[in-house]
C-alpha positions as CSV (number, residue, x, y, z in Angstrom):
1,X,0.2,0.2,0.2
2,X,1.5,3.2,-0.9
3,X,2.4,6.2,1.1
4,X,-0.6,8.4,2.1
5,X,-3.4,5.8,1.3
6,X,-5.9,5.2,4.1
7,X,-6.6,1.9,5.4
8,X,-9.7,0.6,7.9
9,X,-9.2,-2.4,9.7
10,X,-10.4,-4.4,12.6
11,X,-8.0,-4.7,16.0
12,X,-8.8,-5.8,19.3
13,X,-12.4,-5.3,19.1
14,X,-12.9,-2.3,17.4
15,X,-12.4,-0.4,13.7
16,X,-9.3,1.8,13.4
17,X,-8.4,3.9,10.4
18,X,-4.3,4.9,9.9
19,X,-2.6,6.6,7.2
20,X,0.1,4.6,5.3
21,X,3.5,5.4,6.1
22,X,2.8,8.6,8.2
23,X,4.5,6.9,11.2
24,X,1.4,8.7,13.5
25,X,-0.4,5.6,13.8
26,X,-4.1,5.5,14.1
27,X,-6.3,8.4,13.7
28,X,-9.8,7.3,14.4
29,X,-11.1,4.1,16.6
30,X,-14.9,2.9,16.2
31,X,-16.8,0.5,17.5
32,X,-18.9,0.2,14.0
33,X,-17.0,-0.5,10.8
34,X,-19.8,1.4,8.7
35,X,-18.8,4.5,11.1
36,X,-15.3,3.9,10.4
37,X,-15.4,3.0,6.9
38,X,-17.4,6.4,6.6
39,X,-14.6,8.5,8.4
40,X,-12.1,6.7,6.3
41,X,-13.7,7.3,2.8
42,X,-13.6,11.0,3.8
43,X,-10.4,11.0,4.9
44,X,-8.8,9.2,1.7
45,X,-11.1,11.8,-0.9
46,X,-9.7,14.9,1.2
47,X,-5.8,13.4,0.4
48,X,-6.9,12.0,-2.8
49,X,-5.5,8.5,-2.0
50,X,-6.8,4.8,-1.7
51,X,-8.9,3.5,0.7
52,X,-8.5,0.1,1.5
53,X,-11.1,-1.9,4.0
54,X,-9.8,-4.8,5.7
55,X,-12.2,-7.4,6.7
56,X,-12.2,-9.4,10.4
57,X,-9.8,-11.5,8.6
58,X,-7.4,-9.4,7.3
59,X,-8.4,-9.7,3.4
60,X,-8.5,-6.4,1.7
61,X,-12.3,-6.8,1.5
62,X,-12.7,-3.4,-0.8
63,X,-10.4,-0.3,-2.3
64,X,-12.0,2.4,-3.4
65,X,-9.6,4.8,-5.5
66,X,-10.0,8.9,-5.5
67,X,-9.6,10.5,-9.0
68,X,-6.7,12.8,-9.6
69,X,-7.4,15.8,-10.5
70,X,-4.8,17.5,-12.9
71,X,-3.1,20.9,-11.2
72,X,-4.1,23.8,-13.1
């Protein structure tokens, strides 16, 4: 996963979001997957990054790419 992409994953009973390669760790912890996915997707859109959503078994269940907007 490239640096800057957003990942949503499950660990220790909660859903989390993190930015790959940021070194800052988790930026959100949620009890419900749908809330974590919504926040992660919003963050990925703002960063123009891909959003990776991992299932409980750690397999990638969904990945969405944000369209690159050319600089003007």
